[in-house]
Structure formats: C-alpha cells, structure tokens
VOMI-281284 format. One record per residue (C-alpha): x, y, z; residue number from 1. Coordinates in steps of 0.2 Angstrom, whole numbers, plus 5000, padded with zeros to 4 digits. Layout:
BEGIN
  east  north    up    k
     X      Y     Z  NUM
...
This chain:
BEGIN
  east  north    up    k
  5255   5431  5560    1
  5273   5438  5557    2
  5268   5454  5568    3
  5261   5442  5582    4
  5277   5432  5581    5
  5288   5448  5582    6
  5278   5454  5597    7
  5280   5438  5606    8
  5299   5438  5603    9
  5301   5456  5609   10
  5290   5452  5625   11
  5300   5437  5628   12
  5317   5446  5627   13
  5310   5460  5639   14
  5305   5446  5651   15
  5322   5438  5650   16
  5331   5455  5653   17
  5320   5459  5668   18
  5323   5442  5675   19
  5342   5444  5673   20
  5342   5461  5681   21
  5331   5454  5696   22
  5343   5440  5698   23
  5359   5451  5697   24
  5351   5463  5710   25
  5350   5449  5722   26
  5366   5440  5717   27
  5379   5454  5712   28
  5393   5449  5701   29
  5408   5459  5696   30
  5424   5455  5685   31
  5440   5465  5691   32
  5450   5468  5675   33
  5463   5479  5684   34
  5481   5473  5683   35
  5484   5471  5702   36
  5465   5467  5706   37
  5463   5483  5716   38
  5444   5481  5717   39
  5445   5463  5723   40
  5448   5459  5741   41
  5465   5451  5745   42
  5466   5434  5753   43
  5474   5443  5768   44
  5459   5454  5771   45
  5447   5439  5769   46
  5456   5429  5782   47
  5456   5444  5794   48
  5437   5446  5792   49
  5434   5427  5794   50
  5443   5427  5811   51
  5433   5441  5818   52
  5425   5437  5835   53
  5413   5451  5836   54
  5403   5462  5824   55
  5412   5476  5815   56
  5401   5491  5812   57
  5406   5503  5798   58
  5397   5520  5798   59
  5399   5529  5782   60
  5397   5548  5785   61
  5394   5554  5767   62
  5384   5569  5762   63
  5369   5562  5751   64
  5369   5576  5739   65
  5387   5577  5734   66
  5394   5585  5718   67
  5393   5575  5702   68
  5412   5574  5701   69
  5412   5564  5718   70
  5398   5552  5714   71
  5410   5539  5706   72
  5420   5539  5722   73
  5404   5536  5732   74
  5399   5522  5720   75
  5417   5514  5722   76
  5416   5515  5741   77
  5399   5506  5741   78
  5407   5493  5730   79
  5422   5490  5742   80
  5410   5489  5757   81
  5399   5477  5749   82
  5415   5466  5745   83
  5419   5467  5764   84
  5401   5463  5768   85
  5401   5448  5757   86
  5417   5441  5764   87
  5412   5444  5783   88
  5393   5440  5782   89
  5384   5445  5798   90
  5400   5451  5806   91
  5401   5466  5795   92
  5387   5479  5797   93
  5386   5495  5787   94
  5377   5511  5792   95
  5374   5526  5781   96
  5373   5543  5789   97
  5371   5560  5781   98
  5378   5573  5793   99
  5370   5587  5783  100
  5353   5580  5787  101
  5353   5588  5804  102
  5364   5599  5815  103
  5365   5585  5828  104
  5372   5572  5815  105
  5384   5585  5809  106
  5390   5588  5827  107
  5392   5570  5830  108
  5403   5568  5815  109
  5414   5582  5819  110
  5416   5576  5837  111
  5421   5559  5830  112
  5435   5567  5820  113
  5427   5568  5803  114
  5428   5586  5798  115
  5417   5594  5784  116
  5426   5598  5768  117
  5422   5614  5758  118
  5421   5613  5739  119
  5417   5625  5726  120
  5403   5619  5715  121
  5393   5626  5701  122
  5374   5624  5702  123
  5361   5633  5692  124
  5375   5643  5683  125
  5381   5650  5700  126
  5397   5645  5710  127
  5393   5641  5728  128
  5403   5634  5742  129
  5397   5616  5747  130
  5400   5608  5764  131
  5402   5590  5762  132
  5407   5575  5773  133
  5417   5560  5766  134
  5422   5551  5782  135
  5421   5534  5790  136
  5420   5527  5807  137
  5425   5508  5811  138
  5417   5502  5828  139
  5421   5486  5837  140
  5415   5484  5854  141
  5420   5499  5864  142
  5435   5503  5852  143
  5434   5514  5836  144
  5445   5520  5822  145
  5442   5535  5811  146
  5446   5538  5792  147
  5442   5557  5792  148
  5442   5559  5773  149
  5441   5546  5759  150
  5451   5554  5745  151
  5453   5539  5734  152
  5448   5521  5732  153
  5464   5513  5729  154
  5470   5513  5747  155
  5453   5510  5755  156
  5455   5491  5757  157
  5472   5494  5766  158
  5465   5508  5777  159
  5450   5499  5782  160
  5459   5482  5785  161
  5472   5491  5795  162
  5458   5500  5806  163
  5449   5483  5808  164
  5465   5475  5814  165
  5468   5489  5826  166
  5451   5489  5834  167
  5450   5470  5835  168
  5467   5467  5843  169
  5468   5467  5862  170
  5485   5475  5863  171
  5495   5485  5850  172
  5512   5478  5846  173
  5526   5489  5852  174
  5540   5496  5840  175
  5556   5503  5846  176
  5563   5519  5837  177
  5581   5523  5839  178
  5587   5537  5828  179
  5603   5548  5828  180
  5600   5566  5834  181
  5614   5572  5822  182
  5604   5568  5807  183
  5598   5583  5797  184
  5583   5573  5791  185
  5566   5571  5799  186
  5555   5556  5798  187
  5538   5562  5805  188
  5527   5555  5791  189
  5534   5537  5794  190
  5532   5539  5813  191
  5514   5545  5811  192
  5510   5530  5799  193
  5517   5517  5811  194
  5508   5525  5826  195
  5491   5521  5818  196
  5494   5502  5821  197
  5508   5501  5834  198
  5514   5509  5850  199
  5529   5518  5844  200
  5542   5520  5858  201
  5558   5531  5857  202
  5574   5522  5862  203
  5589   5531  5869  204
  5604   5527  5880  205
  5594   5527  5896  206
  5580   5515  5890  207
  5590   5504  5878  208
  5594   5492  5892  209
  5576   5488  5893  210
  5575   5481  5876  211
  5565   5465  5877  212
  5561   5455  5861  213
  5545   5448  5870  214
  5539   5466  5872  215
  5545   5474  5856  216
  5539   5467  5839  217
  5554   5476  5830  218
  5567   5489  5833  219
  5570   5502  5820  220
  5587   5510  5819  221
  5589   5525  5809  222
  5606   5532  5803  223
  5616   5526  5818  224
  5631   5536  5824  225
  5643   5531  5838  226
  5634   5521  5851  227
  5640   5518  5869  228
  5647   5501  5873  229
  5631   5497  5884  230
  5620   5502  5870  231
  5629   5491  5858  232
  5628   5476  5870  233
  5609   5479  5873  234
  5606   5478  5854  235
  5616   5462  5852  236
  5607   5454  5866  237
  5590   5460  5859  238
  5595   5450  5843  239
  5601   5435  5853  240
  5584   5435  5862  241
  5575   5433  5846  242
  5573   5451  5842  243
  5570   5459  5824  244
  5579   5474  5818  245
  5575   5486  5803  246
  5592   5495  5801  247
  5594   5510  5789  248
  5613   5513  5790  249
  5620   5528  5782  250
  5639   5527  5778  251
  5639   5546  5774  252
  5629   5561  5780  253
  5623   5573  5766  254
  5621   5590  5772  255
  5609   5602  5764  256
  5624   5611  5757  257
  5628   5594  5748  258
  5643   5592  5760  259
  5648   5574  5762  260
  5654   5568  5779  261
  5658   5550  5783  262
  5648   5542  5797  263
  5658   5533  5810  264
  5648   5521  5820  265
  5653   5505  5830  266
  5636   5498  5824  267
  5644   5494  5807  268
  5656   5482  5816  269
  5641   5473  5825  270
  5633   5471  5808  271
  5648   5464  5800  272
  5649   5451  5814  273
  5632   5446  5808  274
  5637   5444  5790  275
  5634   5461  5781  276
  5645   5475  5777  277
  5639   5493  5772  278
  5653   5498  5760  279
  5662   5515  5762  280
  5656   5520  5744  281
  5640   5527  5736  282
  5631   5519  5722  283
  5629   5527  5705  284
  5616   5520  5693  285
  5610   5524  5675  286
  5593   5518  5681  287
  5589   5533  5691  288
  5576   5546  5697  289
  5575   5565  5693  290
  5582   5577  5706  291
  5579   5596  5708  292
  5594   5607  5708  293
  5594   5626  5710  294
  5604   5637  5699  295
  5600   5655  5705  296
  5582   5659  5702  297
  5579   5643  5691  298
  5576   5626  5697  299
  5582   5612  5686  300
  5575   5594  5686  301
  5589   5582  5680  302
  5592   5563  5680  303
  5603   5560  5695  304
  5614   5545  5696  305
  5616   5545  5715  306
  5597   5542  5716  307
  5595   5524  5709  308
  5578   5519  5704  309
  5575   5500  5709  310
  5563   5492  5697  311
  5552   5477  5698  312
  5564   5465  5690  313
  5578   5470  5703  314
  5568   5464  5718  315
  5568   5446  5724  316
  5552   5438  5717  317
  5553   5424  5730  318
  5551   5435  5746  319
  5534   5443  5750  320
  5543   5458  5758  321
  5547   5464  5740  322
  5539   5452  5727  323
  5525   5464  5724  324
  5534   5481  5724  325
  5535   5490  5708  326
  5548   5503  5711  327
  5558   5512  5725  328
  5571   5526  5724  329
  5586   5525  5736  330
  5595   5542  5737  331
  5614   5542  5741  332
  5614   5523  5746  333
  5629   5512  5749  334
  5630   5495  5742  335
  5631   5479  5754  336
  5643   5465  5755  337
  5637   5449  5762  338
  5649   5436  5769  339
  5639   5421  5773  340
  5647   5404  5768  341
  5640   5386  5768  342
  5647   5383  5785  343
  5638   5398  5793  344
  5621   5393  5801  345
  5613   5410  5798  346
  5605   5415  5781  347
  5607   5430  5770  348
  5595   5435  5756  349
  5597   5449  5744  350
  5580   5457  5743  351
  5585   5470  5730  352
  5600   5474  5719  353
  5605   5489  5708  354
  5604   5487  5689  355
  5617   5480  5678  356
  5622   5498  5673  357
  5627   5503  5691  358
  5644   5507  5698  359
  5651   5514  5714  360
  5662   5528  5719  361
  5674   5527  5735  362
  5673   5540  5749  363
  5688   5550  5743  364
  5681   5553  5726  365
  5663   5557  5729  366
  5657   5573  5720  367
  5638   5576  5722  368
  5634   5588  5708  369
  5623   5580  5694  370
  5636   5582  5680  371
  5650   5574  5689  372
  5638   5560  5696  373
  5631   5556  5678  374
  5649   5556  5671  375
  5655   5545  5685  376
  5641   5532  5682  377
  5648   5529  5665  378
  5665   5524  5672  379
  5671   5510  5683  380
  5666   5492  5684  381
  5647   5491  5681  382
  5636   5477  5687  383
  5622   5473  5699  384
  5626   5476  5717  385
  5616   5471  5733  386
  5607   5486  5741  387
  5594   5478  5752  388
  5596   5462  5762  389
  5588   5451  5775  390
  5598   5442  5788  391
  5590   5427  5797  392
  5597   5418  5813  393
  5603   5409  5822  394
  5617   5422  5825  395
  5632   5421  5837  396
  5634   5435  5849  397
  5646   5449  5846  398
  5651   5447  5865  399
  5652   5429  5865  400
  5671   5429  5870  401
  5669   5444  5882  402
  5669   5441  5901  403
  5652   5449  5903  404
  5640   5440  5914  405
  5623   5432  5908  406
  5628   5434  5890  407
  5616   5425  5878  408
  5628   5418  5865  409
  5617   5412  5851  410
  5600   5418  5844  411
  5586   5408  5839  412
  5581   5406  5820  413
  5567   5419  5822  414
  5580   5433  5824  415
  5581   5444  5809  416
  5589   5460  5802  417
  5583   5470  5788  418
  5597   5481  5781  419
  5598   5495  5769  420
  5613   5507  5766  421
  5603   5523  5767  422
  5590   5530  5778  423
  5585   5546  5768  424
  5573   5536  5757  425
  5560   5537  5771  426
  5563   5555  5776  427
  5549   5568  5775  428
  5558   5578  5762  429
  5561   5563  5751  430
  5544   5555  5753  431
  5536   5571  5746  432
  5543   5566  5729  433
  5543   5547  5731  434
  5528   5542  5742  435
  5528   5524  5736  436
  5544   5521  5746  437
  5534   5519  5761  438
  5528   5502  5755  439
  5545   5494  5757  440
  5548   5501  5775  441
  5531   5497  5781  442
  5532   5480  5774  443
  5548   5476  5783  444
  5541   5483  5800  445
  5524   5474  5797  446
  5532   5458  5793  447
  5543   5458  5809  448
  5529   5464  5820  449
  5513   5455  5814  450
  5518   5443  5800  451
  5514   5446  5781  452
  5496   5450  5784  453
  5495   5468  5777  454
  5510   5466  5764  455
  5500   5460  5750  456
  5486   5473  5752  457
  5498   5487  5752  458
  5510   5482  5738  459
  5497   5479  5724  460
  5491   5497  5725  461
  5508   5504  5718  462
  5510   5503  5700  463
  5525   5509  5690  464
  5530   5505  5672  465
  5546   5514  5668  466
  5554   5512  5651  467
  5568   5499  5651  468
  5586   5505  5651  469
  5594   5502  5634  470
  5613   5502  5629  471
  5618   5518  5619  472
  5619   5508  5602  473
  5601   5502  5604  474
  5595   5520  5609  475
  5603   5526  5592  476
  5594   5513  5583  477
  5577   5518  5590  478
  5581   5536  5588  479
  5584   5535  5569  480
  5570   5522  5567  481
  5558   5534  5575  482
  5564   5548  5563  483
  5563   5536  5547  484
  5546   5528  5551  485
  5536   5543  5546  486
  5543   5545  5529  487
  5544   5526  5526  488
  5525   5524  5530  489
  5521   5539  5519  490
  5530   5531  5504  491
  5522   5514  5507  492
  5505   5522  5508  493
  5509   5532  5492  494
  5515   5516  5483  495
  5499   5506  5488  496
  5488   5520  5482  497
  5497   5521  5466  498
  5496   5502  5463  499
  5478   5502  5467  500
  5474   5517  5456  501
  5484   5510  5441  502
  5475   5493  5443  503
  5458   5502  5442  504
  5463   5512  5427  505
  5469   5497  5418  506
  5452   5488  5422  507
  5442   5503  5416  508
  5452   5504  5400  509
  5450   5485  5397  510
  5431   5487  5400  511
  5428   5500  5387  512
  5440   5494  5373  513
C-alpha cells in the first residue's frame, strides 16, 4: 500500500511539473533582478511601440550554428525581441534568417550592410575559422535601418528603439553643428552617433543667418572662438525665436604639448546676458579620473585633478537629463556662475556640481603637470561649484537696445540653453577612455530635439560604483584598521578555540572522576 501511495505521489508531482512547464511555455514570465532593470523594456520604449501606425518587421540575421561562447548572446537577443513582441503585439513581427543556409541569403545580408564576422573556433580538437552573422534589419514600410553587428545585449533596447523611431518618423529632425576650426580636437564619433537619428547640418558664417528654430531642433556650439557680429546676432535671434542651444564653451585651449591659451570669444558676453558666466579658471577636484602621461619610453597612469569625475550624488536628481547618469569625466573644465535673481523671468538650474573637495585655479596660475595639479587641489577654498547648467526662457534679447530692424526682443519659455565649461569631454580622443560621456551629451540633444523619449533607455545602461572620497584622517583609520583586522581575527579565533578546548577538557575530566 505504501509503495502504491508513493507511486501515485510521484506520478502526481510529474503531472504537476509537466502542467507548469506547458503553462509557462504558453505564458512566459521573467523576473528582472538587475539593478537598472536592463532586461525589462522601459516605459519610453513601450509608449513608442504602442503608437506605431504600421507593422515593424525585425529580421534577425544570425548564423544557426554559432560557437558555444555566443549562444548566451543569441538567447538574450531572443528574450529582448520577445519583450518587444509582447509590448507591440501584432505590430511587431520577427523573422529569423540564417545567411549561412545558402549563398543567396548570404548575399542578401551583405547587400543590406550586415557583414560576416570571422572567428577562430575549436571543433573536434582542431582550430578553424568560422564565418558567422550577428546582424539585424528593422523594416517599416519602404524604410529600413540596419544593426550590422550585435556585440552586447545591454545597448540592444536603445539601438532597436532608436532604429524604430528613425524608420517610423516621417522626417528626421535637423541639428545644427557650429564648431571652431581652431580647436585641436575632433568630434567624429559624436557626429556619427547623432547622424543616426538626425539630419546633421554644419553651420558657418555663410549659413548661420538661415538659423530657424522651426527648422532646427537644436543648435550645438562647440568651443566657440571669436564670432562675427552678424553670427552673434543670428544666434541671439535663434534663441529669441524659441531655439535651443547645447553650448560647450572652453575658456582655455589645451594644446597637445599641454600649452594653455585663453580663448577670447564674444559668445561669452552673450551667455552672460542670458544669466551664466563661464569663469576664467580651471577646476581641480580630488574626485578625479586617471590620466596617462609619458615619461620617455614609459607611460604613467596617475590621478589627475584637472579631470574631475562627476558622480551620481553630484547630479540633479530632479532633472531627467541627468537624474539617471552614474558618472562622467570633464577634462580641463571651467566652473560656472549663475546670476538669476527672483526678479528675473528666466530660470537657471544646476544639473551637476563638483565635489566638496574641489577648488579652482585662475588663468595666470595654471600648471597642467599632474604633480602641480594634485598639489594645487589641496590648496585654496574648497567646496562644490556648478559645472553644468540649464537655462530656460523667456530671455531678453542681447540686441534689445540696438537700432537694428526686426529684432525679436523676448524669447518664449521654450527657449533653452544647456551649458558646460568644456568641450573636450566629447572629443574622439577622450571618448576612447570615457565612452559613457556620450550619455549626457546625447541626452541634452535628444531632450531638445525630440523630448525625453530616449533618455531613460540610454542612461540606465551605464553603471558606475566608485568608492566614496574620504578625508585624510578617515583614510588613515581605515588603513590601520585594515592592517590590524587580520591579527585581531586570528587572536579572537585562537581564544574561542582555547575556551572551547578547555571546556571540553574539564567536561571529560569531570566524567571520569
């Protein structure tokens, strides 16, 4: 009877397990335990998918027999796509194509812009070169976007949502790009990134008079030097018409030889009129990043006080532009001074500040070598200083009192200026070491050109957990505590063992007396 009962119990358990598996296969359910919920679609993505007017088709060009090391990537891609499908329903179709199945499919993939990748794999104890495909095509009507290679899962939601926005939009927003020709830095990476979802247009002295806030979603101004009076007037009137500007304003030009030259631009006077001053000094901060310095044939990586590391608690938690950003590094940046009063109608908001251990060095005392910089960071008045700010209209025109004709004298509330006292943090050279800096810049441009749609998706993929800065006295306490904790634990364990052994010995003696 007991055997029959055991058999029935086991059979019932097996039936329950089969039923649960069958139900789970029809109604999949996952719990995302990651800190920033990177495997769960954001509300912004869900809203975009809900507003689709036609069917989005995603063609996944993945080699079926991929190496074992890439199978987790394939599984994660399938999971993300199933999340998109679940959110969009019938408006999101997924097609799986193996380009290695035939030469025709391979040719189609290559023509679309999805190249094969060659990997060294070991099969049957032999090393071979495998040709695999890991791309994706997003189709909407007669438009298409290509993700040539899916390298990691963390950015896939953003890349896919960005592609969907681009193919489902009737017209790409325009972004103006005004950069100084005298700057030694290049910004090709950021330009390429913006070009994926905007029509990027270079602005110069000949075309700046055509600036129209109804035509341009935002104007990016990089390291401005002296501008003509007509160019300055065009920028002012762009703002007066409701335009939005991302201004990265260097007070100093840093040559590759580490020579410092002060930048003289009349745009600083224009910015001051709107309520913000980029100070003629550089910031030093004990919360800083490592920089590489060459000493003959040897390269040294040293903490560098002129490269402040802005951490999560230094960002404004109430502004979506920066509320989810974990860390950025601003090289050779100048602090800001904001001058809005209660009587002013425009608004000023500090988006990020330096740490409480920061100070500044004036133009005539700047020494860029790491030893001088780190020593200078210990002197002077220390405390947090504004580094990134957002100015919001209405603004009064810089040319309000001029005798020019057809001057717009006041801007609407939607006029905005995002300002940072450095442009080098988005340069190609610097992004090679600090790629997460792109998040803040793209957040600013996206917010101005298309609202906050993509901001939450992009920001949550960046995670940084640096150790908090501590005063020197606290550092010494932790240092000696770290040295003492090993011997103390050893002594405590020895005492416990000694006490237990003595108790057992006394007990044994008592039993045999």
